[in-house]
C-alpha positions in Angstrom: -7.6 32.9 14.9 -6.0 36.4 15.2 -6.8 38.6 18.1 -9.2 40.9 16.2 -11.2 37.9 15.1 -11.4 36.7 18.7 -12.7 40.1 19.8 -15.3 40.1 17.0 -16.4 36.6 18.0 -16.7 37.6 21.7 -18.7 40.7 20.8 -21.0 38.7 18.6 -21.6 36.2 21.4 -22.3 39.0 23.8 -24.7 40.7 21.4 -26.6 37.4 20.9 -26.9 37.1 24.7 -28.3 40.6 25.2 -32.1 41.1 25.6 -33.6 42.4 22.3 -34.8 45.6 24.0 -31.2 46.7 24.7 -30.0 46.4 21.1 -31.1 50.0 20.1 -28.9 51.3 23.0 -26.0 49.3 21.7 -26.6 50.7 18.2 -26.7 54.3 19.5 -23.4 53.6 21.3 -21.8 52.3 18.2 -23.1 55.3 16.3 -21.5 57.6 18.8 -18.2 55.8 18.4 -18.4 56.1 14.7 -19.2 59.8 14.9 -16.2 60.4 17.3 -14.0 58.6 14.7 -15.3 60.8 11.9 -14.7 64.0 14.0 -11.1 63.2 14.6 -8.5 65.0 12.5 -5.3 63.4 11.2 -3.4 64.3 14.3 -6.2 62.8 16.6 -7.5 66.2 17.6 -11.3 66.7 17.6 -12.6 68.7 14.7 -15.4 71.0 15.5 -17.4 71.9 12.5 -19.0 75.3 12.7 -20.5 75.4 9.3 -23.9 77.2 9.2 -23.3 78.8 12.6 -23.5 82.3 11.2 -25.9 81.5 8.3 -28.3 84.3 7.7 -26.4 86.8 9.8 -24.7 89.7 8.2 -22.1 91.7 10.0 -20.4 94.8 8.6 -16.9 96.1 9.5 -18.6 98.9 11.4 -20.7 96.3 13.4 -17.4 94.5 14.4 -15.7 97.8 15.2 -18.6 98.9 17.4 -18.6 95.6 19.3 -14.9 95.8 19.9 -15.3 99.4 21.2 -18.0 98.2 23.6 -16.0 95.2 24.8 -12.6 96.9 25.2 -13.6 100.5 25.7 -13.1 100.7 29.4 -10.2 98.3 29.6 -7.6 99.5 32.1 -9.8 102.2 33.6 -10.3 102.3 37.4 -14.0 102.0 38.0 -14.0 102.2 41.8 
């Protein structure tokens, strides 16, 4: 039996020994592992999907320029 088969067998035995009320928790844990795997890019870095974050919000060039002026307007000024 190869090492992966031994691991699967041990996991199966441990699952069988768990109380039934803990199985949903194990399932949630496995789901989280699967999700982490799906969120990893080819280089192993986590991919953060922002799709829909700005859905329904419109922002003009002037809105962006005004926000920049507000944020950076007093940069470098001595306010003391």
